[in-house]
C-alpha positions in Angstrom: 0.1 0.0 -0.1 2.9 2.4 0.8 4.3 1.8 -2.7 1.0 2.8 -4.3 1.0 6.1 -2.2 4.7 6.8 -3.4 3.5 6.2 -7.0 0.7 8.5 -6.6 2.8 11.3 -5.3 5.2 10.8 -8.0 2.5 11.2 -10.5 1.4 14.5 -9.1 5.0 15.8 -8.8 5.7 19.1 -10.6 8.6 18.6 -12.9 9.4 22.3 -13.5 12.7 22.1 -11.6 13.9 19.4 -14.2 12.7 21.6 -17.1 14.7 24.5 -15.8 17.9 22.3 -15.4 17.4 20.9 -18.8 17.0 24.3 -20.2 20.1 25.8 -18.6 22.2 22.5 -19.6 20.9 22.9 -23.2 21.8 26.7 -23.3 25.3 25.9 -22.1 25.7 23.1 -24.4 24.7 25.4 -27.3 27.3 28.0 -26.2 30.1 25.5 -26.1 29.1 23.9 -29.4 28.9 27.1 -31.2 32.3 28.3 -29.8 33.9 24.9 -30.8 32.4 25.1 -34.3 33.6 28.7 -34.8 37.1 28.0 -33.5 37.4 24.9 -35.8 36.3 27.0 -38.9 38.7 29.8 -38.0 41.5 27.3 -37.4 41.0 25.8 -40.8 40.9 29.1 -42.5 44.0 30.2 -40.8 45.8 27.0 -42.0 44.6 27.5 -45.6 45.7 31.1 -45.6 49.1 30.1 -44.3 49.4 27.6 -47.2 48.0 29.9 -49.9 48.2 33.5 -48.9 46.6 34.7 -52.2 43.2 33.2 -51.0 43.1 34.9 -47.7 40.4 37.4 -48.8 38.1 34.6 -50.2 38.8 32.5 -47.0 37.8 35.5 -44.7 34.6 35.9 -46.6 33.6 32.3 -46.3 34.6 32.1 -42.6 32.6 35.3 -41.9 29.5 33.9 -43.5 29.8 30.5 -42.0 30.4 32.0 -38.4 27.3 34.2 -38.9 25.2 31.3 -39.8 26.5 29.2 -36.8 25.8 32.3 -34.5 22.2 32.6 -35.7 21.4 28.9 -35.1 23.1 29.0 -31.7 21.1 32.1 -30.8 17.9 30.6 -31.9 18.7 27.4 -29.9 19.7 29.3 -26.9 16.3 31.4 -27.0 14.4 28.1 -27.2 16.3 26.7 -24.2 15.7 29.9 -22.3 12.0 30.0 -23.2 11.6 26.6 -21.8 13.2 27.9 -18.4 11.1 30.9 -18.3 7.8 29.0 -19.1 8.5 26.2 -16.6 
């Protein structure tokens, strides 16, 4: 009988704390993933510029656009995670 009471209490538990924790972990994960992606792209562009200096302008343009797209997706994901925290 005690087991049924524990199960009933668990069914009525408010899981907003877990949603907040998941949202914060998601936002931190997004920040780290975006930073890692941008640094990897920048590293590759620097290596390409060192090998062929004449393509540095083209590489800079490509890196700028790619980093902007990564930042945009990361910002969208961070907003979704933080909205989950706020609405929990």
